[in-house]
C-alpha positions in Angstrom: -58.8 -9.9 -165.8 -58.1 -6.3 -167.0 -55.6 -5.8 -169.9 -53.3 -3.8 -167.6 -53.0 -6.8 -165.2 -52.3 -9.1 -168.2 -49.5 -6.8 -169.4 -48.2 -6.5 -165.8 -47.9 -10.3 -165.6 -46.4 -10.6 -169.0 -43.6 -8.4 -167.7 -43.4 -10.6 -164.6 -43.0 -13.7 -166.9 -40.2 -12.0 -168.8 -38.4 -11.4 -165.4 -38.9 -15.0 -164.6 -37.4 -16.1 -167.9 -34.5 -13.7 -167.4 -34.0 -15.1 -163.9 -34.1 -18.6 -165.3 -31.2 -17.8 -167.7 -28.9 -17.0 -164.8 -29.3 -20.1 -162.6 -27.7 -23.5 -163.0 -29.7 -26.3 -164.6 -29.6 -29.0 -161.8 -31.2 -27.0 -159.0 -33.6 -25.4 -161.5 -36.8 -26.9 -160.2 -37.2 -25.7 -156.6 -35.8 -22.2 -157.3 -38.0 -21.7 -160.3 -41.1 -23.1 -158.5 -40.6 -20.7 -155.6 -40.0 -17.7 -157.9 -43.0 -18.6 -160.1 -45.3 -19.0 -157.1 -44.2 -15.7 -155.6 -44.9 -14.0 -158.9 -48.3 -15.6 -159.5 -49.8 -15.8 -156.0 -51.2 -12.2 -156.3 -53.1 -13.1 -159.5 -56.7 -13.9 -159.1 -57.8 -17.5 -159.7 -54.2 -19.0 -159.2 -54.1 -20.7 -155.9 -50.6 -22.4 -155.9 -47.8 -23.5 -158.1 -45.1 -26.3 -158.0 -42.5 -27.9 -160.2 -41.8 -31.6 -160.8 -38.7 -32.7 -162.7 -39.4 -36.5 -162.7 -42.6 -36.5 -164.9 -42.2 -37.9 -168.4 -45.0 -36.8 -170.7 -45.1 -37.1 -174.5 -44.7 -33.5 -175.5 -43.1 -30.3 -174.3 -44.8 -26.9 -173.8 -48.4 -28.2 -173.6 -51.0 -27.9 -170.9 -52.3 -31.0 -169.2 -54.9 -31.9 -166.6 -53.4 -35.2 -165.6 -52.3 -35.8 -162.0 -48.6 -36.4 -161.3 -47.8 -39.4 -159.1 -44.3 -38.1 -158.4 -45.2 -34.7 -156.8 -48.6 -35.9 -155.6 -50.2 -32.7 -157.1 -52.8 -31.3 -156.6 -52.5 -32.1 -152.8 -51.5 -28.9 -151.1 -47.6 -28.7 -150.5 -46.5 -27.4 -147.2 -43.9 -25.2 -148.9 -46.6 -23.1 -150.6 -49.6 -22.8 -148.1 -52.7 -21.0 -149.2 -56.4 -21.0 -148.6 -58.6 -22.3 -151.4 -61.3 -19.8 -152.3 -63.4 -22.3 -154.3 -63.2 -25.6 -156.0 -60.0 -25.6 -158.1 -58.6 -27.5 -161.0 -55.0 -28.3 -162.0 -53.3 -27.0 -165.1 -49.8 -28.4 -165.7 -47.2 -26.8 -168.1 -44.8 -29.4 -169.4 -41.2 -28.3 -169.7 -37.8 -29.9 -170.7 -35.1 -30.3 -168.1 -31.4 -31.1 -167.8 -30.1 -34.2 -169.8 -33.3 -34.5 -172.0 -35.6 -35.4 -169.1 -39.0 -33.8 -168.9 -41.1 -32.4 -166.1 -43.8 -29.8 -165.6 -44.9 -26.6 -163.8 -48.3 -27.1 -162.3 -50.8 -24.3 -161.4 -53.9 -24.8 -159.3 -56.6 -22.4 -160.7 -60.2 -21.6 -160.3 -62.7 -22.8 -163.0 -63.2 -19.3 -164.3 -59.5 -19.0 -165.1 -59.2 -16.7 -168.1 -58.3 -18.3 -171.5 -56.1 -15.2 -172.2 -53.9 -15.9 -169.1 -53.9 -19.6 -169.9 -52.4 -18.7 -173.3 -49.8 -16.6 -171.6 -48.9 -19.5 -169.3 -48.7 -21.8 -172.4 -46.2 -19.4 -174.1 -44.3 -19.2 -170.8 -44.0 -23.0 -170.8 -42.5 -23.0 -174.3 -40.0 -20.2 -173.3 -38.9 -22.1 -170.2 -38.5 -25.3 -172.2 -36.2 -23.5 -174.7 -34.3 -21.8 -171.8 -33.6 -25.1 -170.2 -32.6 -26.7 -173.5 -30.1 -23.9 -173.9 -28.7 -24.8 -170.5 -28.3 -28.4 -171.7 -26.5 -27.3 -174.9 -24.1 -25.0 -172.9 -23.3 -28.0 -170.6 -22.6 -30.1 -173.6 -20.3 -27.4 -175.1 -18.4 -27.2 -171.8 -18.0 -31.0 -171.8 -16.7 -31.0 -175.4 -14.3 -28.2 -174.6 -12.9 -30.2 -171.6 -12.5 -33.3 -173.8 -10.8 -31.3 -176.6 -8.4 -29.8 -174.0 -7.5 -33.2 -172.7 -6.9 -34.5 -176.3 -4.6 -31.5 -176.9 -2.6 -32.3 -173.8 -2.2 -36.0 -174.9 -1.1 -35.0 -178.4 1.4 -32.6 -176.9 2.7 -35.3 -174.6 3.2 -37.6 -177.6 5.0 -34.9 -179.4 7.4 -34.3 -176.6 7.9 -38.1 -176.3 8.8 -38.4 -180.0 11.3 -35.5 -179.8 13.1 -37.1 -176.8 13.4 -40.4 -178.8 14.7 -38.6 -181.8 17.5 -37.0 -179.8 18.5 -40.3 -178.2 18.5 -42.9 -180.9 22.3 -43.6 -180.8 21.7 -45.7 -177.7 19.0 -48.2 -176.8 15.8 -46.3 -176.0 12.9 -48.0 -174.2 9.5 -46.6 -173.3 7.8 -48.7 -170.6 4.2 -48.3 -169.5 4.3 -47.5 -165.8 1.0 -49.2 -165.1 1.9 -52.8 -166.1 5.8 -52.4 -166.5 5.6 -53.6 -170.1 7.7 -52.3 -173.0 5.7 -49.8 -175.1 8.4 -48.9 -177.6 12.1 -49.7 -178.2 14.3 -48.4 -181.0 16.4 -50.5 -183.4 19.6 -50.1 -181.4 18.2 -53.0 -179.2 19.5 -55.4 -181.9 23.1 -54.2 -181.8 23.3 -53.9 -178.0 21.0 -56.7 -176.7 20.7 -59.0 -179.8 16.9 -58.7 -179.9 14.6 -57.2 -182.6 12.3 -54.4 -181.5 9.2 -56.4 -182.3 10.5 -59.2 -180.0 10.4 -56.8 -177.0 7.2 -54.7 -177.3 4.4 -55.5 -174.8 6.8 -57.6 -172.7 8.0 -57.1 -169.2 11.6 -55.8 -169.0 12.8 -58.5 -166.5 14.2 -60.6 -169.4 16.9 -57.9 -169.9 18.4 -58.5 -166.4 20.7 -61.3 -165.3 18.5 -62.4 -162.4 15.6 -61.5 -160.1 17.9 -59.9 -157.6 19.4 -57.7 -160.2 16.0 -56.8 -161.6 14.7 -56.0 -158.1 17.8 -53.8 -157.4 17.0 -51.6 -160.4 13.4 -51.5 -159.3 14.5 -50.1 -155.9 16.4 -47.4 -157.7 13.3 -46.4 -159.6 11.2 -46.4 -156.5 13.7 -44.2 -154.7 13.7 -41.7 -157.6 9.9 -41.6 -157.5 9.8 -41.0 -153.8 12.4 -38.2 -154.2 10.1 -36.7 -156.9 12.9 -36.8 -159.5 12.0 -36.2 -163.1 15.0 -38.3 -164.2 18.2 -39.9 -163.0 21.3 -41.7 -164.3 22.9 -44.8 -162.9 25.0 -47.8 -163.9 23.5 -51.3 -163.9 24.2 -54.8 -165.3 22.1 -56.2 -168.2 21.9 -59.4 -170.1 22.2 -59.9 -173.8 20.1 -62.4 -175.8 23.1 -64.8 -175.9 23.3 -64.8 -172.1 26.3 -62.5 -171.8 26.0 -59.8 -169.2 27.3 -56.3 -169.7 27.5 -53.0 -167.8 25.5 -50.0 -169.0 24.8 -46.4 -168.1 21.0 -45.9 -167.8 19.3 -42.6 -168.0 15.7 -42.8 -166.8 13.1 -40.2 -167.4 9.5 -40.2 -166.0 6.7 -39.0 -168.3 3.7 -37.6 -166.3 0.1 -36.6 -167.1 -1.7 -34.6 -164.4 1.2 -35.3 -162.1 0.8 -39.1 -162.5 3.5 -41.1 -164.1 2.3 -42.7 -167.3 5.5 -43.9 -169.0 9.2 -44.3 -168.2 11.9 -43.7 -170.8 15.1 -45.7 -170.4 18.2 -44.7 -172.5 20.8 -47.5 -172.2 24.4 -46.8 -173.1 26.6 -50.0 -173.3 29.8 -49.1 -171.4 31.4 -52.6 -171.7 34.5 -51.2 -173.5 34.9 -48.4 -171.0 34.5 -50.9 -168.1 36.9 -53.3 -169.6 39.5 -50.6 -170.0 39.0 -49.5 -166.4 39.1 -53.1 -165.2 42.2 -53.8 -167.3 43.9 -50.8 -165.7 42.8 -51.8 -162.2 43.8 -55.4 -162.8 47.2 -54.4 -164.2 47.8 -52.2 -161.2 46.5 -54.9 -158.9 48.7 -57.5 -160.6 51.7 -55.3 -160.3 51.0 -54.6 -156.7 50.2 -58.2 -156.0 53.4 -59.3 -157.6 55.4 -56.8 -155.7 53.6 -57.6 -152.5 54.1 -61.3 -153.2 57.9 -60.8 -153.3 59.6 -61.6 -150.1 62.2 -58.9 -150.7 61.7 -55.5 -149.2 60.8 -53.0 -151.9 60.7 -49.3 -151.5 60.1 -46.4 -153.9 62.1 -43.4 -152.4 62.2 -39.8 -153.3 65.5 -37.8 -153.4 65.2 -37.2 -149.6 64.9 -41.0 -149.1 61.2 -40.8 -148.0 58.9 -43.6 -148.9 56.5 -43.0 -151.8 55.4 -46.7 -151.9 56.5 -49.8 -150.2 55.4 -53.5 -150.4 54.1 -55.7 -147.6 57.4 -57.4 -147.0 59.0 -54.0 -146.3 56.3 -53.0 -143.9 56.3 -56.3 -142.1 60.0 -56.0 -141.5 59.4 -53.0 -139.2 55.9 -54.1 -138.0 54.0 -51.3 -139.7 51.3 -51.0 -142.3 52.5 -49.7 -145.7 50.4 -46.6 -145.3 52.2 -45.8 -142.0 55.5 -45.8 -143.8 54.5 -43.2 -146.4 56.5 -40.0 -146.1 59.0 -41.4 -143.6 62.7 -41.8 -144.3 63.9 -45.3 -145.1 67.0 -45.2 -142.8 64.9 -44.3 -139.8 62.6 -47.3 -140.2 64.8 -49.9 -141.8 68.1 -49.2 -139.9 66.8 -47.1 -137.0 69.5 -44.4 -137.6 69.4 -40.6 -138.1 71.4 -40.6 -141.3 71.6 -42.5 -144.6 73.0 -46.0 -144.1 76.7 -46.6 -145.1 76.9 -48.1 -148.5 73.2 -47.4 -149.2 72.5 -48.6 -152.8 69.7 -46.1 -153.4 72.0 -43.1 -152.5 74.7 -44.3 -154.9 72.2 -45.0 -157.7 70.8 -41.4 -157.4 74.3 -40.0 -157.5 75.6 -42.2 -160.4 72.4 -42.7 -162.3 73.2 -46.3 -162.6 71.9 -49.5 -161.0 73.8 -50.4 -157.9 74.1 -53.7 -155.9 75.3 -53.9 -152.3 75.0 -56.0 -149.2 73.9 -54.1 -146.1 73.7 -55.3 -142.5 71.2 -53.6 -140.3 71.6 -52.9 -136.6 69.3 -55.8 -135.8 71.8 -58.2 -137.1 70.1 -59.1 -140.3 71.9 -59.3 -143.6 70.3 -57.9 -146.7 71.2 -58.2 -150.3 70.1 -54.8 -151.7 69.9 -53.1 -155.0 69.3 -49.4 -156.0 67.7 -48.4 -159.3 67.4 -44.7 -160.4 64.1 -43.4 -161.9 64.3 -40.7 -164.5 61.7 -38.2 -165.7 61.1 -37.3 -169.3 64.0 -34.9 -169.3 66.4 -37.5 -168.0 66.5 -36.0 -164.5 66.7 -38.4 -161.5 63.5 -37.9 -159.5 63.2 -41.2 -157.5 64.9 -44.5 -156.7 63.8 -48.1 -156.0 65.5 -50.1 -153.4 65.0 -53.8 -153.2 66.5 -55.7 -150.2 66.4 -59.5 -149.7 67.0 -60.9 -146.2 69.6 -63.5 -146.7 69.9 -64.6 -143.1 69.3 -68.2 -144.2 67.5 -70.0 -141.4 65.3 -67.1 -140.3 64.5 -66.2 -143.8 63.4 -69.7 -144.7 61.2 -70.1 -141.7 59.6 -66.6 -142.2 59.0 -67.2 -145.8 57.1 -70.5 -145.1 54.9 -68.8 -142.4 54.0 -65.8 -144.5 53.3 -68.0 -147.6 50.9 -70.3 -145.7 49.1 -67.3 -144.0 48.7 -65.6 -147.4 47.5 -68.7 -149.1 44.9 -69.5 -146.4 43.7 -65.9 -146.4 43.2 -66.0 -150.2 41.4 -69.4 -150.0 39.1 -68.3 -147.2 38.2 -65.1 -148.8 37.5 -66.7 -152.2 33.8 -67.0 -153.1 34.6 -70.4 -154.8 34.7 -73.5 -152.6 38.3 -75.0 -152.7 38.6 -78.6 -151.5 40.6 -81.8 -151.7 39.4 -85.4 -151.6 40.9 -88.9 -151.7 39.8 -91.3 -154.3 37.0 -92.6 -152.0 35.4 -89.1 -152.0 36.5 -88.5 -148.4 37.2 -84.8 -148.0 40.6 -83.9 -146.6 40.3 -80.1 -146.9 37.4 -77.7 -147.4 37.5 -73.9 -147.5 35.1 -71.7 -145.5 33.3 -70.6 -148.7 31.2 -73.8 -148.4 29.0 -72.1 -145.8 28.1 -69.3 -148.1 27.3 -71.6 -151.0 25.5 -74.5 -149.2 24.9 -73.3 -145.7 27.1 -75.9 -143.9 30.1 -75.1 -141.8 33.4 -76.7 -142.8 33.2 -79.2 -139.9 29.6 -80.1 -140.8 30.3 -80.7 -144.4 33.5 -82.7 -143.9 31.7 -85.0 -141.5 28.9 -85.8 -144.1 29.2 -88.9 -146.4 28.9 -88.2 -150.1 25.4 -89.5 -150.4 24.2 -86.8 -148.0 26.1 -84.1 -149.8 24.8 -84.9 -153.3 21.3 -85.7 -154.6 20.8 -89.1 -156.1 21.0 -87.7 -159.7 24.5 -86.2 -159.1 26.4 -89.2 -157.8 26.5 -91.1 -161.2 27.6 -87.8 -162.8 30.6 -87.5 -160.4 31.5 -91.2 -160.6 31.4 -91.1 -164.4 33.7 -88.0 -164.6 36.2 -89.5 -162.2 36.3 -92.9 -163.9 36.7 -91.4 -167.4 39.5 -89.1 -166.4 41.3 -91.7 -164.4 41.3 -93.9 -167.5 42.7 -91.1 -169.6 45.6 -90.6 -167.2 46.2 -94.4 -167.1 46.2 -94.6 -170.9 48.6 -91.7 -171.2 46.0 -89.6 -173.2 46.7 -86.5 -171.1 49.6 -84.6 -169.6 49.4 -85.4 -165.9 51.0 -82.0 -165.1 48.4 -79.9 -166.7 45.3 -82.1 -167.1 42.1 -80.7 -165.6 38.4 -81.5 -166.2 35.2 -79.9 -165.2 31.4 -80.6 -165.2 28.2 -79.3 -163.7 26.0 -81.0 -161.1 23.5 -80.4 -158.3 24.4 -80.2 -154.6 22.2 -80.4 -151.5 21.8 -77.1 -149.6 21.3 -77.2 -145.8 17.8 -75.6 -146.3 16.8 -78.6 -148.3 16.9 -77.0 -151.7 19.2 -78.0 -154.6 22.0 -75.8 -155.8 23.9 -75.9 -159.1 27.7 -76.0 -159.0 30.4 -76.0 -161.7 33.2 -78.3 -160.6 36.8 -77.9 -161.8 39.1 -80.8 -160.9 42.7 -81.9 -161.2 44.5 -85.0 -159.7 47.0 -85.0 -156.9 50.1 -87.1 -157.3 52.8 -88.5 -155.1 56.5 -88.4 -156.0 56.1 -91.5 -158.2 53.3 -89.8 -160.2 50.7 -92.0 -158.7 47.2 -90.4 -158.2 46.5 -90.0 -154.5 43.5 -87.7 -154.6 41.6 -84.9 -156.2 42.0 -81.1 -155.9 38.8 -79.2 -156.9 37.1 -75.8 -157.0 33.3 -75.6 -157.0 31.6 -72.4 -158.2 28.0 -71.4 -157.5 26.2 -71.2 -160.9 22.6 -71.0 -159.7 22.1 -67.5 -161.1 23.5 -68.6 -164.5 21.2 -71.6 -164.6 18.2 -69.5 -163.8 19.2 -67.0 -166.5 19.5 -69.9 -169.0 16.1 -71.1 -168.2 14.7 -67.5 -168.3 16.4 -67.1 -171.7 14.6 -70.2 -173.1 11.3 -68.9 -171.9 12.1 -65.5 -173.2 12.9 -66.8 -176.7 9.5 -68.5 -176.8 7.8 -65.3 -175.8 9.7 -63.2 -178.2 8.7 -65.4 -181.1 5.1 -65.0 -180.1 5.5 -61.2 -179.8 7.1 -60.9 -183.3 4.3 -62.9 -184.9 1.7 -60.7 -183.2 3.3 -57.3 -183.5 1.1 -54.4 -184.5 3.8 -52.8 -186.6 5.0 -53.7 -190.1 8.7 -54.2 -190.6 10.5 -53.9 -193.9 13.7 -53.4 -195.8 14.4 -52.1 -199.3 17.3 -51.4 -201.5 18.9 -48.0 -202.3 16.7 -48.2 -205.5 13.6 -48.4 -203.2 12.7 -52.0 -204.1 11.3 -53.9 -201.2 13.4 -57.0 -200.2 11.6 -58.0 -196.9 8.1 -57.5 -195.4 6.9 -59.0 -192.1 3.7 -61.0 -192.1 1.7 -57.9 -190.8 1.7 -56.6 -194.4 -1.2 -58.9 -195.3 -3.4 -57.5 -192.4 -2.4 -53.8 -193.0 -2.3 -53.7 -196.9 -4.1 -56.9 -198.0 -1.0 -58.1 -199.9 1.1 -61.2 -199.1 4.8 -60.4 -198.6 5.5 -61.9 -202.0 2.9 -59.7 -203.8 4.3 -56.5 -202.3 7.9 -57.0 -203.3 7.9 -53.9 -205.5 9.1 -50.3 -205.2 7.6 -49.0 -202.0 6.6 -45.8 -203.8 4.1 -47.9 -205.9 2.2 -48.6 -202.7 1.9 -44.9 -201.8 -1.1 -42.7 -202.6 -1.0 -39.5 -204.5 -1.2 -37.4 -201.3 1.3 -34.5 -201.6 2.5 -35.2 -198.0 4.1 -38.4 -199.2 6.8 -36.3 -200.9 8.2 -35.6 -197.5 8.7 -39.3 -196.9 10.3 -39.8 -200.2 12.7 -36.9 -199.7 13.6 -38.2 -196.2 14.4 -41.7 -197.6 16.5 -40.2 -200.4 18.4 -38.1 -197.9 19.0 -41.2 -195.7 20.4 -43.1 -198.7 22.6 -40.2 -199.8 24.0 -39.3 -196.3 23.9 -42.7 -194.6 22.3 -41.0 -191.6 19.0 -41.7 -189.9 16.2 -39.2 -190.7 13.3 -38.1 -188.5 10.1 -40.2 -188.5 7.5 -39.2 -191.1 3.9 -39.9 -192.0 2.9 -41.8 -195.1 -0.4 -42.5 -196.8 -0.5 -45.9 -198.5 -3.2 -47.6 -200.6 -4.4 -51.1 -199.6 -5.0 -53.8 -202.2 -8.7 -53.2 -201.9 -8.2 -49.5 -202.7 -8.7 -48.1 -199.2 -6.1 -45.7 -197.8 -4.3 -46.0 -194.5 -2.0 -43.6 -192.6 1.2 -44.8 -191.1 4.2 -43.5 -189.1 7.5 -44.6 -190.6 10.8 -44.9 -188.7 13.7 -46.1 -190.7 17.5 -46.4 -190.6 20.1 -46.8 -193.4 22.4 -49.8 -193.5 25.9 -48.6 -194.5 28.8 -50.7 -195.6 32.2 -49.2 -196.6 30.7 -45.7 -196.5 27.8 -46.6 -198.9 24.1 -47.1 -198.1 23.1 -50.6 -199.3 19.6 -50.7 -197.9 17.0 -49.1 -195.7 15.3 -51.0 -192.8 12.3 -49.6 -191.0 8.9 -50.0 -189.4 5.5 -48.8 -190.5 2.9 -48.3 -187.7 -0.8 -47.8 -188.6 -1.9 -44.4 -187.3 -5.2 -44.1 -189.3 -7.3 -43.9 -186.1 -5.0 -41.2 -184.7 -5.3 -39.1 -187.8 -9.1 -39.4 -187.6 -8.9 -38.1 -184.0 -6.7 -35.2 -185.1 -9.2 -34.3 -187.8 -12.1 -34.6 -185.4 -10.2 -32.4 -182.9 -9.8 -29.7 -185.6 -13.5 -29.9 -186.5 -14.5 -29.7 -182.8 -12.4 -26.6 -182.2 -14.0 -24.9 -185.2 -17.5 -25.8 -183.9 -16.6 -24.5 -180.4 -15.3 -21.2 -181.7 -18.4 -20.7 -183.8 -20.7 -21.6 -180.9 -19.0 -19.0 -178.7 -19.4 -16.3 -181.4 -23.1 -17.1 -181.6 -23.7 -17.2 -177.9 -21.5 -14.1 -177.2 -19.8 -16.1 -174.4 -16.1 -16.5 -174.0 -14.5 -19.4 -172.2 -11.2 -19.5 -170.2 -9.3 -22.0 -168.2 -6.5 -21.4 -165.6 -4.2 -24.3 -164.6 -3.3 -23.8 -160.9 -0.3 -26.3 -161.2 1.4 -24.9 -164.3 -0.1 -21.4 -164.0 -1.0 -21.6 -167.7 -4.1 -19.9 -169.1 -6.3 -20.9 -172.0 -8.5 -18.1 -173.5 -11.0 -18.5 -176.3 -11.2 -16.1 -179.2 -14.4 -14.5 -177.9 -12.7 -13.3 -174.7 -10.1 -11.5 -176.7 -12.9 -9.9 -178.6 -14.7 -8.8 -175.4 -11.4 -7.4 -174.0 -10.8 -5.6 -177.3 -7.2 -6.9 -177.6 -5.2 -8.8 -180.2 -5.2 -12.6 -180.0 -1.4 -12.6 -180.3 -1.0 -10.7 -177.0 0.3 -12.7 -174.0 -2.4 -12.8 -171.3 -2.8 -13.9 -167.7 -5.6 -13.6 -165.1 -3.9 -10.7 -163.2 -3.8 -8.7 -166.4 -7.5 -9.4 -167.1 -8.5 -8.0 -163.6 -7.1 -4.6 -164.7 -10.0 -4.2 -167.2 -12.7 -4.2 -164.6 -14.2 -1.0 -163.2 -12.1 0.3 -160.2 -15.1 -0.1 -157.9 -15.6 -3.8 -159.0 -11.9 -4.8 -159.5 -11.3 -6.0 -155.9 -14.5 -8.0 -155.9 -13.4 -9.9 -159.0 -9.9 -10.4 -157.7 -11.1 -11.7 -154.3 -13.6 -14.1 -156.0 -10.9 -15.5 -158.3 -8.4 -15.8 -155.4 -10.9 -17.6 -153.3 -11.8 -20.0 -156.1 -8.1 -21.0 -156.3 -7.4 -21.2 -152.6 -10.5 -22.9 -151.1 -12.5 -24.0 -154.2 -15.4 -21.5 -153.9 -17.2 -21.0 -157.2 -18.3 -17.5 -158.1 -20.7 -15.7 -160.4 -20.7 -11.9 -160.8 -22.2 -9.1 -162.9 -19.8 -6.2 -162.9 -18.7 -3.2 -164.9 -15.9 -3.5 -167.4 -13.7 -1.1 -169.5 -12.3 -2.7 -172.6 -9.0 -1.9 -174.2 -10.7 0.7 -176.4 -12.0 2.6 -173.4 -15.6 1.5 -173.8 -17.6 0.9 -170.6 -19.5 -2.4 -170.7 -21.3 -4.7 -168.3 -20.1 -8.3 -168.2 -21.1 -11.5 -166.4 -18.0 -13.5 -165.1 -18.1 -16.9 -163.5 -15.5 -19.4 -162.3 -15.8 -23.0 -161.2 -12.8 -24.9 -159.5 -12.0 -28.4 -160.8 -10.7 -30.9 -158.3 -8.5 -34.0 -158.8 -7.6 -36.3 -155.8 -8.9 -33.6 -153.5 -6.7 -30.9 -154.9 -7.7 -27.8 -157.1 -6.0 -28.3 -160.4 -7.7 -25.7 -162.5 -10.5 -23.2 -162.7 -12.9 -23.1 -165.6 -14.9 -19.9 -166.4 -16.9 -17.8 -168.8 -17.1 -14.2 -169.7 -20.3 -12.8 -171.2 -21.0 -9.3 -172.5 -24.4 -8.4 -170.9 -24.3 -4.6 -171.7 -27.5 -4.8 -173.8 -29.4 -6.6 -171.1 -28.3 -4.1 -168.5 -29.2 -1.2 -170.6 -32.6 -2.7 -171.2 -33.1 -3.3 -167.5 -32.1 0.3 -166.8 -34.5 1.6 -169.5 -37.3 -0.5 -168.0 -36.6 0.9 -164.5 -36.7 4.5 -165.8 -40.0 3.7 -167.7 -41.5 2.3 -164.6 -40.5 5.4 -162.6 -42.0 7.7 -165.2 -45.2 5.7 -165.3 -45.5 5.7 -161.6 -45.1 9.5 -161.5 -47.8 9.9 -164.2 -50.1 7.5 -162.3 -49.7 9.6 -159.2 -50.6 12.8 -161.1 -53.5 11.0 -162.8 -54.8 9.7 -159.4 -54.6 13.2 -158.0 -56.6 14.5 -160.9 -59.3 11.8 -160.5 -59.5 12.7 -156.8 -59.9 16.4 -157.6 -62.6 15.6 -160.2 -64.6 13.7 -157.6 -64.6 16.9 -155.4 -65.4 19.1 -158.4 -62.0 20.6 -158.3 -59.4 20.6 -161.1 -56.3 22.4 -162.1 -55.4 24.3 -165.2 -52.3 26.1 -166.1 -52.3 29.8 -166.4 -50.3 31.6 -169.1 -47.8 32.2 -166.3 -47.3 28.5 -165.9 -48.7 28.4 -162.4 -51.7 26.1 -161.6 -55.0 27.7 -160.8 -57.7 25.9 -158.7 -61.3 26.2 -160.1 
């Protein structure tokens, strides 16, 4: 082969290598094979070419004559048809491919294939192997960059989580893993509010904090509704249960922590509002009691303003005129009570407002009833009469007595039937003489069904001896005069049969009924449903067993020390963490610390907590184990204050040695990534389509020629492209975000210093759950390559022109004609 042909094909090989640098690694084989074949098919003695990426030889970049069972070479592939000019032999060039696998490029050549060209092919193989290895390294760098970015996000999430806890430690703070609904973290306030230690709660389901399953499910429904409404947080009131079984109301603020739009943890801030609720309840009960008392009085009671209009009136007053109390509000008393158009003669309310004194009077209304009435003036803070109270008793004896009995019985039955407790009476043979309708809610029977049943069908076998024993013992106490028959009551718990076949717990309160001679004639009782309480008691027993197990297996170390820093308590975990028994480590905690300067922060925080009596932020501490090894821990502690003086510090130490290693590795990886980008002259960027945040590597700032402190977004970056290429870049980026189309462009670029450059820009969308969440990309300065290509084109053009002149000269020489230049510069034919 002539030297000119060899040089021509060397240039072709360089173009192939340049082409190989611009294509992805996975589809490398077929594209490269097709390009190589097109480039070499014009060369003498090379019949065909193919690529196999599944072959596994021992070395890279060498020539081999072995057949390949994967690609069936040297059989002629349909993709590259050709006619064989003579007997051929196969030469295979072994190359490295993606993910450290190996393959080969195979050429079928004539026996007289030149050693010089064979050497060129050998060098080409080595170059291709290096090129593909570079692809692999770039892929690894991208993978590392993605992992580092994810680690940064997790660390940032943890940072935000800790800040929220620090701002909320006055109340009980829980962090619950959303995946398994178990407690991940709880602060020390749990002890004061619920009665549990933090270590008793970690890695445990939260259901032990609720009075019952229904209560637990109800709160779960609130959580689900907030999630469905896409709420980040919400506040509600709910009932919880303390360790001692006592229930209490609380205000709960719930916050959802998310990662990539998925809920990972739930933070609960619980504020005990027992005192507030008790105050509210006391006020309501006081008002209800007053209203009940006033409504329970048979006399007509009316609060009147100075125009004798009703401000409030009781039930007796309303019933006397067949109205509801609300219907009487704002109406004048004499129109309703006396059916007149003016104030009644001798009205005690009128006289009381005139005299400022309490007035008694007897008034007869037009309906013939006689009322004993009183008027009471009401004064404001300045002593001015603003209202009056009129109380009137109907003293029409016979009618009054009958009406009182009827109203009293109706009111009593209404109260009994609306009560959730079962009210009953029995004779001494357990025959029921009265049963309230609440029995149906508690045991599923109607009153008629239950009263018709004998005692052995009402109670399970285990309960009958309990009831008989209670009755016998208390009858004996009455007989022996051990108790006051007027006030004696007794109560006990026993099981009852429910209509559905299940057993139900009831708490029974009893007192005896007596005749006029004080002989016992029967039993009056109230039965209260205590199923939920019994279930809670059982759950509490199970919970205590679980909590003991959790405490013994906690991953955190718990401690306390005096204001002089001497340790007074260490949980058993100290032996696993530091290698000491609790007794061995009862020294000043500062003696266990290393000489790391960061420990000074922890010491100062502890001193400040002792001096101020206030909780300080968590801090990191490096301790030295008994065997000399060092461990990192996160410390959370709280001062114990009595009479304004800090007497001790209690806290927890959580081993974070592994986390510190990860943080150090992250810093190292970031340094390696930045250095790799400087070497490869490639900058990386990432655009988050959800948060619209952009990450840009240092190299990109360098290519743009702008300061790294400058705020930057993708739209600003587009402005640096050449006006003729700007729209193409913008359209490609927009399409990647909207429909997930990747792009790869070589375009002109003008940096911040006004220099014109060529860059290669590429973007690849990343999907999660079918949605585009981010776009990853690169930016590479290819100005030198573009200039080299342009210079090559210009050289080829000049060479072509010279060849044409030279060919013309040769043709003229063959005809004996040549040209010379005259002094005038014009050619002369000879």
